PDB file of the backbone (N, CA, C, O) and the ligand in Angstrom, with CONECT records:
HET     ZN  A 101       1
ATOM      1  N   UNK A   1      33.405  87.100 -33.517  1.00  0.00           N
ATOM      2  CA  UNK A   1      33.400  87.401 -34.958  1.00  0.00           C
ATOM      3  C   UNK A   1      33.556  88.850 -35.240  1.00  0.00           C
ATOM      4  O   UNK A   1      33.161  89.740 -34.487  1.00  0.00           O
ATOM      5  N   UNK A   2      34.126  89.019 -36.316  1.00  0.00           N
ATOM      6  CA  UNK A   2      34.528  90.379 -36.895  1.00  0.00           C
ATOM      7  C   UNK A   2      33.208  91.077 -37.563  1.00  0.00           C
ATOM      8  O   UNK A   2      32.571  90.538 -38.468  1.00  0.00           O
ATOM      9  N   UNK A   3      32.944  92.113 -37.103  1.00  0.00           N
ATOM     10  CA  UNK A   3      32.067  92.879 -37.784  1.00  0.00           C
ATOM     11  C   UNK A   3      32.620  93.618 -39.094  1.00  0.00           C
ATOM     12  O   UNK A   3      33.294  94.645 -39.016  1.00  0.00           O
ATOM     13  N   UNK A   4      32.305  93.059 -40.198  1.00  0.00           N
ATOM     14  CA  UNK A   4      32.874  93.555 -41.475  1.00  0.00           C
ATOM     15  C   UNK A   4      32.532  94.860 -41.659  1.00  0.00           C
ATOM     16  O   UNK A   4      33.445  95.623 -41.974  1.00  0.00           O
ATOM     17  N   UNK A   5      31.224  95.377 -41.514  1.00  0.00           N
ATOM     18  CA  UNK A   5      31.090  96.953 -41.677  1.00  0.00           C
ATOM     19  C   UNK A   5      31.976  97.736 -40.987  1.00  0.00           C
ATOM     20  O   UNK A   5      32.595  98.681 -41.476  1.00  0.00           O
ATOM     21  N   UNK A   6      32.052  97.290 -39.670  1.00  0.00           N
ATOM     22  CA  UNK A   6      32.838  98.210 -38.649  1.00  0.00           C
ATOM     23  C   UNK A   6      34.431  98.147 -39.111  1.00  0.00           C
ATOM     24  O   UNK A   6      35.152  99.140 -39.016  1.00  0.00           O
ATOM     25  N   UNK A   7      34.866  96.974 -39.582  1.00  0.00           N
ATOM     26  CA  UNK A   7      36.178  96.829 -40.059  1.00  0.00           C
ATOM     27  C   UNK A   7      36.363  97.744 -41.250  1.00  0.00           C
ATOM     28  O   UNK A   7      37.271  98.574 -41.209  1.00  0.00           O
ATOM     29  N   UNK A   8      35.599  97.662 -42.273  1.00  0.00           N
ATOM     30  CA  UNK A   8      35.634  98.542 -43.354  1.00  0.00           C
ATOM     31  C   UNK A   8      35.642  99.981 -43.053  1.00  0.00           C
ATOM     32  O   UNK A   8      36.382 100.762 -43.650  1.00  0.00           O
ATOM     33  N   UNK A   9      34.774 100.355 -42.074  1.00  0.00           N
ATOM     34  CA  UNK A   9      34.582 101.736 -41.668  1.00  0.00           C
ATOM     35  C   UNK A   9      36.030 102.247 -40.987  1.00  0.00           C
ATOM     36  O   UNK A   9      36.437 103.382 -41.235  1.00  0.00           O
ATOM     37  N   UNK A  10      36.737 101.389 -40.164  1.00  0.00           N
ATOM     38  CA  UNK A  10      37.898 101.540 -39.496  1.00  0.00           C
ATOM     39  C   UNK A  10      39.009 101.625 -40.390  1.00  0.00           C
ATOM     40  O   UNK A  10      39.913 102.422 -40.138  1.00  0.00           O
ATOM     41  N   UNK A  11      39.057 100.777 -41.575  1.00  0.00           N
ATOM     42  CA  UNK A  11      39.903 100.785 -42.575  1.00  0.00           C
ATOM     43  C   UNK A  11      40.031 102.109 -43.406  1.00  0.00           C
ATOM     44  O   UNK A  11      41.104 102.630 -43.711  1.00  0.00           O
ATOM     45  N   UNK A  12      38.812 102.571 -43.722  1.00  0.00           N
ATOM     46  CA  UNK A  12      38.525 103.868 -44.404  1.00  0.00           C
ATOM     47  C   UNK A  12      39.122 104.951 -43.560  1.00  0.00           C
ATOM     48  O   UNK A  12      39.923 105.784 -43.985  1.00  0.00           O
ATOM     49  N   UNK A  13      38.694 104.881 -42.390  1.00  0.00           N
ATOM     50  CA  UNK A  13      39.088 106.025 -41.446  1.00  0.00           C
ATOM     51  C   UNK A  13      40.724 105.980 -41.243  1.00  0.00           C
ATOM     52  O   UNK A  13      41.280 107.070 -41.105  1.00  0.00           O
ATOM     53  N   UNK A  14      41.380 105.004 -41.222  1.00  0.00           N
ATOM     54  CA  UNK A  14      42.761 104.909 -41.091  1.00  0.00           C
ATOM     55  C   UNK A  14      43.422 105.389 -42.425  1.00  0.00           C
ATOM     56  O   UNK A  14      44.486 106.003 -42.349  1.00  0.00           O
ATOM     57  N   UNK A  15      42.861 105.148 -43.626  1.00  0.00           N
ATOM     58  CA  UNK A  15      43.277 105.489 -44.853  1.00  0.00           C
ATOM     59  C   UNK A  15      43.116 107.113 -44.915  1.00  0.00           C
ATOM     60  O   UNK A  15      44.050 107.820 -45.294  1.00  0.00           O
ATOM     61  N   UNK A  16      42.056 107.560 -44.575  1.00  0.00           N
ATOM     62  CA  UNK A  16      41.611 109.042 -44.688  1.00  0.00           C
ATOM     63  C   UNK A  16      42.689 109.747 -43.751  1.00  0.00           C
ATOM     64  O   UNK A  16      43.309 110.713 -44.197  1.00  0.00           O
ATOM     65  N   UNK A  17      42.907 109.313 -42.546  1.00  0.00           N
ATOM     66  CA  UNK A  17      43.839 109.967 -41.613  1.00  0.00           C
ATOM     67  C   UNK A  17      45.318 109.910 -42.110  1.00  0.00           C
ATOM     68  O   UNK A  17      46.125 110.796 -41.830  1.00  0.00           O
ATOM     69  N   UNK A  18      45.635 108.776 -42.892  1.00  0.00           N
ATOM     70  CA  UNK A  18      47.113 108.730 -43.535  1.00  0.00           C
ATOM     71  C   UNK A  18      47.169 109.647 -44.516  1.00  0.00           C
ATOM     72  O   UNK A  18      48.192 110.323 -44.629  1.00  0.00           O
ATOM     73  N   UNK A  19      46.172 109.810 -45.317  1.00  0.00           N
ATOM     74  CA  UNK A  19      46.308 110.817 -46.504  1.00  0.00           C
ATOM     75  C   UNK A  19      46.134 112.278 -45.951  1.00  0.00           C
ATOM     76  O   UNK A  19      46.563 113.209 -46.633  1.00  0.00           O
ATOM     77  N   UNK A  20      45.548 112.511 -44.791  1.00  0.00           N
ATOM     78  CA  UNK A  20      45.238 113.809 -44.117  1.00  0.00           C
ATOM     79  C   UNK A  20      46.749 114.160 -43.523  1.00  0.00           C
ATOM     80  O   UNK A  20      47.232 115.289 -43.617  1.00  0.00           O
ATOM     81  N   UNK A  21      47.355 113.166 -42.968  1.00  0.00           N
ATOM     82  CA  UNK A  21      48.798 113.461 -42.327  1.00  0.00           C
ATOM     83  C   UNK A  21      49.718 113.605 -43.482  1.00  0.00           C
ATOM     84  O   UNK A  21      50.580 114.482 -43.455  1.00  0.00           O
ATOM     85  N   UNK A  22      49.593 112.800 -44.501  1.00  0.00           N
ATOM     86  CA  UNK A  22      50.545 113.187 -45.605  1.00  0.00           C
ATOM     87  C   UNK A  22      50.571 114.492 -46.236  1.00  0.00           C
ATOM     88  O   UNK A  22      51.562 115.078 -46.673  1.00  0.00           O
ATOM     89  N   UNK A  23      49.274 114.907 -46.231  1.00  0.00           N
ATOM     90  CA  UNK A  23      49.090 116.286 -46.726  1.00  0.00           C
ATOM     91  C   UNK A  23      49.762 117.373 -45.919  1.00  0.00           C
ATOM     92  O   UNK A  23      50.426 118.313 -46.357  1.00  0.00           O
ATOM     93  N   UNK A  24      49.478 117.085 -44.690  1.00  0.00           N
ATOM     94  CA  UNK A  24      49.999 118.046 -43.537  1.00  0.00           C
ATOM     95  C   UNK A  24      51.437 118.019 -43.680  1.00  0.00           C
ATOM     96  O   UNK A  24      52.060 119.079 -43.741  1.00  0.00           O
ATOM     97  N   UNK A  25      52.039 116.861 -43.740  1.00  0.00           N
ATOM     98  CA  UNK A  25      53.518 116.825 -43.742  1.00  0.00           C
ATOM     99  C   UNK A  25      54.156 117.499 -45.054  1.00  0.00           C
ATOM    100  O   UNK A  25      55.175 118.188 -44.995  1.00  0.00           O
ATOM    101  N   UNK A  26      53.557 117.273 -46.072  1.00  0.00           N
ATOM    102  CA  UNK A  26      53.846 117.998 -47.361  1.00  0.00           C
ATOM    103  C   UNK A  26      53.848 119.540 -47.199  1.00  0.00           C
ATOM    104  O   UNK A  26      54.841 120.218 -47.462  1.00  0.00           O
ATOM    105  N   UNK A  27      52.813 119.994 -46.802  1.00  0.00           N
ATOM    106  CA  UNK A  27      52.553 121.386 -46.512  1.00  0.00           C
ATOM    107  C   UNK A  27      53.622 121.947 -45.512  1.00  0.00           C
ATOM    108  O   UNK A  27      54.277 122.931 -45.856  1.00  0.00           O
ATOM    109  N   UNK A  28      53.796 121.445 -44.461  1.00  0.00           N
ATOM    110  CA  UNK A  28      54.883 121.817 -43.608  1.00  0.00           C
ATOM    111  C   UNK A  28      56.175 121.726 -44.198  1.00  0.00           C
ATOM    112  O   UNK A  28      57.024 122.585 -43.957  1.00  0.00           O
ATOM    113  N   UNK A  29      56.400 120.756 -44.955  1.00  0.00           N
ATOM    114  CA  UNK A  29      57.724 120.610 -45.364  1.00  0.00           C
ATOM    115  C   UNK A  29      58.187 121.647 -46.662  1.00  0.00           C
ATOM    116  O   UNK A  29      59.331 121.975 -46.978  1.00  0.00           O
ATOM    117  N   UNK A  30      56.919 122.031 -47.278  1.00  0.00           N
ATOM    118  CA  UNK A  30      57.021 123.140 -48.180  1.00  0.00           C
ATOM    119  C   UNK A  30      57.005 124.569 -47.611  1.00  0.00           C
ATOM    120  O   UNK A  30      56.834 125.616 -48.236  1.00  0.00           O
ATOM    121  N   UNK A  31      57.199 124.413 -46.428  1.00  0.00           N
ATOM    122  CA  UNK A  31      57.410 125.839 -45.686  1.00  0.00           C
ATOM    123  C   UNK A  31      56.002 126.422 -45.349  1.00  0.00           C
ATOM    124  O   UNK A  31      56.014 127.508 -44.769  1.00  0.00           O
ATOM    125  N   UNK A  32      54.848 125.887 -45.612  1.00  0.00           N
ATOM    126  CA  UNK A  32      53.563 126.455 -45.260  1.00  0.00           C
ATOM    127  C   UNK A  32      53.276 126.431 -43.897  1.00  0.00           C
ATOM    128  O   UNK A  32      53.725 125.520 -43.201  1.00  0.00           O
ATOM    129  N   UNK A  33      52.512 127.411 -43.379  1.00  0.00           N
ATOM    130  CA  UNK A  33      52.112 127.332 -42.018  1.00  0.00           C
ATOM    131  C   UNK A  33      50.805 126.419 -41.723  1.00  0.00           C
ATOM    132  O   UNK A  33      49.705 126.818 -42.106  1.00  0.00           O
ATOM    133  N   UNK A  34      50.919 125.405 -41.159  1.00  0.00           N
ATOM    134  CA  UNK A  34      49.620 124.507 -40.884  1.00  0.00           C
ATOM    135  C   UNK A  34      49.391 124.677 -39.362  1.00  0.00           C
ATOM    136  O   UNK A  34      50.293 124.607 -38.528  1.00  0.00           O
ATOM    137  N   UNK A  35      48.295 124.873 -39.137  1.00  0.00           N
ATOM    138  CA  UNK A  35      47.725 124.910 -37.856  1.00  0.00           C
ATOM    139  C   UNK A  35      47.068 123.651 -37.173  1.00  0.00           C
ATOM    140  O   UNK A  35      46.304 122.890 -37.766  1.00  0.00           O
ATOM    141  N   UNK A  36      47.488 123.505 -35.731  1.00  0.00           N
ATOM    142  CA  UNK A  36      46.982 122.263 -35.417  1.00  0.00           C
ATOM    143  C   UNK A  36      45.554 122.155 -35.377  1.00  0.00           C
ATOM    144  O   UNK A  36      45.008 123.227 -35.118  1.00  0.00           O
ATOM    145  N   UNK A  37      44.780 121.177 -35.556  1.00  0.00           N
ATOM    146  CA  UNK A  37      43.489 120.958 -35.575  1.00  0.00           C
ATOM    147  C   UNK A  37      42.843 121.205 -34.094  1.00  0.00           C
ATOM    148  O   UNK A  37      41.676 121.588 -34.011  1.00  0.00           O
ATOM    149  N   UNK A  38      43.467 121.024 -33.178  1.00  0.00           N
ATOM    150  CA  UNK A  38      43.002 121.049 -31.795  1.00  0.00           C
ATOM    151  C   UNK A  38      43.317 122.404 -31.100  1.00  0.00           C
ATOM    152  O   UNK A  38      42.418 123.133 -30.679  1.00  0.00           O
ATOM    153  N   UNK A  39      44.709 122.720 -30.995  1.00  0.00           N
ATOM    154  CA  UNK A  39      44.904 123.777 -30.196  1.00  0.00           C
ATOM    155  C   UNK A  39      45.216 125.076 -31.281  1.00  0.00           C
ATOM    156  O   UNK A  39      45.529 126.161 -30.791  1.00  0.00           O
ATOM    157  N   UNK A  40      45.125 124.935 -32.670  1.00  0.00           N
ATOM    158  CA  UNK A  40      45.350 125.927 -33.539  1.00  0.00           C
ATOM    159  C   UNK A  40      46.631 126.673 -33.286  1.00  0.00           C
ATOM    160  O   UNK A  40      46.706 127.884 -33.491  1.00  0.00           O
ATOM    161  N   UNK A  41      47.677 125.931 -32.826  1.00  0.00           N
ATOM    162  CA  UNK A  41      49.033 126.718 -33.015  1.00  0.00           C
ATOM    163  C   UNK A  41      49.748 126.015 -34.153  1.00  0.00           C
ATOM    164  O   UNK A  41      49.514 124.864 -34.521  1.00  0.00           O
ATOM    165  N   UNK A  42      50.709 126.899 -34.700  1.00  0.00           N
ATOM    166  CA  UNK A  42      51.335 126.318 -35.758  1.00  0.00           C
ATOM    167  C   UNK A  42      52.160 124.941 -35.566  1.00  0.00           C
ATOM    168  O   UNK A  42      52.675 124.673 -34.480  1.00  0.00           O
ATOM    169  N   UNK A  43      52.249 124.142 -36.611  1.00  0.00           N
ATOM    170  CA  UNK A  43      52.921 122.875 -36.441  1.00  0.00           C
ATOM    171  C   UNK A  43      54.496 123.321 -36.858  1.00  0.00           C
ATOM    172  O   UNK A  43      54.813 124.100 -37.756  1.00  0.00           O
ATOM    173  N   UNK A  44      55.251 122.701 -36.074  1.00  0.00           N
ATOM    174  CA  UNK A  44      56.799 122.799 -36.341  1.00  0.00           C
ATOM    175  C   UNK A  44      57.347 121.398 -36.762  1.00  0.00           C
ATOM    176  O   UNK A  44      57.037 120.327 -36.241  1.00  0.00           O
ATOM    177  N   UNK A  45      58.303 121.612 -37.901  1.00  0.00           N
ATOM    178  CA  UNK A  45      59.020 120.389 -38.283  1.00  0.00           C
ATOM    179  C   UNK A  45      60.342 120.200 -37.541  1.00  0.00           C
ATOM    180  O   UNK A  45      61.184 121.069 -37.317  1.00  0.00           O
ATOM    181  N   UNK A  46      60.375 118.801 -37.169  1.00  0.00           N
ATOM    182  CA  UNK A  46      61.493 118.585 -36.298  1.00  0.00           C
ATOM    183  C   UNK A  46      62.223 117.522 -37.232  1.00  0.00           C
ATOM    184  O   UNK A  46      61.673 116.549 -37.748  1.00  0.00           O
ATOM    185  N   UNK A  47      63.553 117.879 -37.358  1.00  0.00           N
ATOM    186  CA  UNK A  47      64.432 116.989 -38.349  1.00  0.00           C
ATOM    187  C   UNK A  47      65.462 116.164 -37.320  1.00  0.00           C
ATOM    188  O   UNK A  47      65.512 116.363 -36.106  1.00  0.00           O
ATOM    189  N   UNK A  48      66.132 115.366 -37.928  1.00  0.00           N
ATOM    190  CA  UNK A  48      67.257 114.710 -36.985  1.00  0.00           C
ATOM    191  C   UNK A  48      68.101 115.760 -36.583  1.00  0.00           C
ATOM    192  O   UNK A  48      68.606 115.615 -35.470  1.00  0.00           O
ATOM    193  N   UNK A  49      68.403 116.858 -37.253  1.00  0.00           N
ATOM    194  CA  UNK A  49      69.317 117.831 -37.034  1.00  0.00           C
ATOM    195  C   UNK A  49      68.793 118.694 -35.943  1.00  0.00           C
ATOM    196  O   UNK A  49      69.636 119.315 -35.295  1.00  0.00           O
ATOM    197  N   UNK A  50      67.605 118.826 -35.651  1.00  0.00           N
ATOM    198  CA  UNK A  50      66.979 119.570 -34.458  1.00  0.00           C
ATOM    199  C   UNK A  50      66.969 118.465 -33.279  1.00  0.00           C
ATOM    200  O   UNK A  50      67.074 117.254 -33.469  1.00  0.00           O
ATOM    201  N   UNK A  51      66.841 119.021 -32.184  1.00  0.00           N
ATOM    202  CA  UNK A  51      66.707 118.189 -30.928  1.00  0.00           C
ATOM    203  C   UNK A  51      65.393 117.465 -30.790  1.00  0.00           C
ATOM    204  O   UNK A  51      64.368 117.995 -31.219  1.00  0.00           O
ATOM    205  N   UNK A  52      65.370 116.447 -30.295  1.00  0.00           N
ATOM    206  CA  UNK A  52      64.205 115.542 -30.089  1.00  0.00           C
ATOM    207  C   UNK A  52      63.857 114.614 -31.277  1.00  0.00           C
ATOM    208  O   UNK A  52      64.576 114.503 -32.270  1.00  0.00           O
ATOM    209  N   UNK A  53      62.746 113.991 -31.098  1.00  0.00           N
ATOM    210  CA  UNK A  53      62.281 112.849 -32.080  1.00  0.00           C
ATOM    211  C   UNK A  53      61.961 113.651 -33.461  1.00  0.00           C
ATOM    212  O   UNK A  53      61.352 114.721 -33.458  1.00  0.00           O
ATOM    213  N   UNK A  54      62.424 113.037 -34.601  1.00  0.00           N
ATOM    214  CA  UNK A  54      62.034 113.764 -35.797  1.00  0.00           C
ATOM    215  C   UNK A  54      60.542 113.521 -36.058  1.00  0.00           C
ATOM    216  O   UNK A  54      60.025 112.415 -35.898  1.00  0.00           O
ATOM    217  N   UNK A  55      59.835 114.680 -36.495  1.00  0.00           N
ATOM    218  CA  UNK A  55      58.382 114.626 -36.696  1.00  0.00           C
ATOM    219  C   UNK A  55      57.812 115.957 -36.845  1.00  0.00           C
ATOM    220  O   UNK A  55      58.537 116.949 -36.919  1.00  0.00           O
ATOM    221  N   UNK A  56      56.581 116.017 -36.892  1.00  0.00           N
ATOM    222  CA  UNK A  56      55.778 117.393 -37.031  1.00  0.00           C
ATOM    223  C   UNK A  56      54.892 117.304 -35.827  1.00  0.00           C
ATOM    224  O   UNK A  56      54.124 116.363 -35.628  1.00  0.00           O
ATOM    225  N   UNK A  57      55.059 118.460 -34.939  1.00  0.00           N
ATOM    226  CA  UNK A  57      54.106 118.469 -33.861  1.00  0.00           C
ATOM    227  C   UNK A  57      53.884 119.960 -33.501  1.00  0.00           C
ATOM    228  O   UNK A  57      54.661 120.848 -33.854  1.00  0.00           O
ATOM    229  N   UNK A  58      52.899 120.138 -32.861  1.00  0.00           N
ATOM    230  CA  UNK A  58      52.568 121.573 -32.147  1.00  0.00           C
ATOM    231  C   UNK A  58      53.362 121.733 -30.950  1.00  0.00           C
ATOM    232  O   UNK A  58      54.160 120.828 -30.704  1.00  0.00           O
ATOM    233  N   UNK A  59      53.289 122.782 -30.107  1.00  0.00           N
ATOM    234  CA  UNK A  59      53.803 122.866 -28.966  1.00  0.00           C
ATOM    235  C   UNK A  59      53.251 122.078 -27.722  1.00  0.00           C
ATOM    236  O   UNK A  59      53.882 121.639 -26.761  1.00  0.00           O
ATOM    237  N   UNK A  60      51.896 122.014 -27.996  1.00  0.00           N
ATOM    238  CA  UNK A  60      51.215 121.149 -26.937  1.00  0.00           C
ATOM    239  C   UNK A  60      51.280 119.619 -27.168  1.00  0.00           C
ATOM    240  O   UNK A  60      50.964 118.779 -26.325  1.00  0.00           O
ATOM    241  N   UNK A  61      51.719 119.374 -28.387  1.00  0.00           N
ATOM    242  CA  UNK A  61      51.905 117.930 -28.709  1.00  0.00           C
ATOM    243  C   UNK A  61      50.603 117.242 -28.905  1.00  0.00           C
ATOM    244  O   UNK A  61      50.553 116.019 -28.776  1.00  0.00           O
ATOM    245  N   UNK A  62      49.418 118.017 -29.243  1.00  0.00           N
ATOM    246  CA  UNK A  62      48.196 117.333 -29.502  1.00  0.00           C
ATOM    247  C   UNK A  62      48.346 116.666 -30.874  1.00  0.00           C
ATOM    248  O   UNK A  62      47.804 115.592 -31.135  1.00  0.00           O
ATOM    249  N   UNK A  63      49.066 117.315 -31.694  1.00  0.00           N
ATOM    250  CA  UNK A  63      49.397 116.889 -33.055  1.00  0.00           C
ATOM    251  C   UNK A  63      50.861 116.375 -32.959  1.00  0.00           C
ATOM    252  O   UNK A  63      51.750 117.116 -32.538  1.00  0.00           O
ATOM    253  N   UNK A  64      51.088 115.168 -33.333  1.00  0.00           N
ATOM    254  CA  UNK A  64      52.401 114.609 -33.186  1.00  0.00           C
ATOM    255  C   UNK A  64      52.401 113.576 -34.310  1.00  0.00           C
ATOM    256  O   UNK A  64      52.000 112.421 -34.165  1.00  0.00           O
ATOM    257  N   UNK A  65      52.926 114.131 -35.539  1.00  0.00           N
ATOM    258  CA  UNK A  65      53.162 113.146 -36.560  1.00  0.00           C
ATOM    259  C   UNK A  65      54.530 112.597 -36.810  1.00  0.00           C
ATOM    260  O   UNK A  65      55.534 113.290 -36.975  1.00  0.00           O
ATOM    261  N   UNK A  66      54.478 111.194 -36.825  1.00  0.00           N
ATOM    262  CA  UNK A  66      56.056 110.617 -37.155  1.00  0.00           C
ATOM    263  C   UNK A  66      56.228 110.503 -38.662  1.00  0.00           C
ATOM    264  O   UNK A  66      55.346 110.206 -39.468  1.00  0.00           O
ATOM    265  N   UNK A  67      57.512 110.788 -38.917  1.00  0.00           N
ATOM    266  CA  UNK A  67      57.826 111.002 -40.252  1.00  0.00           C
ATOM    267  C   UNK A  67      58.401 109.614 -41.093  1.00  0.00           C
ATOM    268  O   UNK A  67      58.794 109.584 -42.259  1.00  0.00           O
ATOM    269  N   UNK A  68      58.330 108.606 -40.226  1.00  0.00           N
ATOM    270  CA  UNK A  68      58.972 107.413 -40.685  1.00  0.00           C
ATOM    271  C   UNK A  68      58.289 106.585 -41.718  1.00  0.00           C
ATOM    272  O   UNK A  68      58.864 105.631 -42.240  1.00  0.00           O
ATOM    273  N   UNK A  69      56.994 106.955 -42.041  1.00  0.00           N
ATOM    274  CA  UNK A  69      56.238 106.267 -42.949  1.00  0.00           C
ATOM    275  C   UNK A  69      56.228 107.042 -44.326  1.00  0.00           C
ATOM    276  O   UNK A  69      55.524 106.685 -45.270  1.00  0.00           O
ATOM    277  N   UNK A  70      56.961 107.990 -44.352  1.00  0.00           N
ATOM    278  CA  UNK A  70      57.045 108.757 -45.761  1.00  0.00           C
ATOM    279  C   UNK A  70      57.975 107.841 -46.728  1.00  0.00           C
ATOM    280  O   UNK A  70      58.207 108.200 -47.882  1.00  0.00           O
TER     281      UNK A  70
HETATM  282 ZN    ZN A 101      47.937 121.179 -30.916  1.00  0.00          ZN2+
END
């Protein structure tokens, strides 16, 4: 049986992190410096022109955002 309360909580969390990620992506793409919430290193934008997978990540890769959902 699905725990409805837990499911709603999970949905909200997913939604929150989605908006949080979108906000970070917007800021990085606007040229602002955004620090990783874990290692506090600046996040870098990787585009198809740069080497590697497109996305936004820090050097340690504890933050690793995919850009395919924009
Ligand atoms: Zn990090």
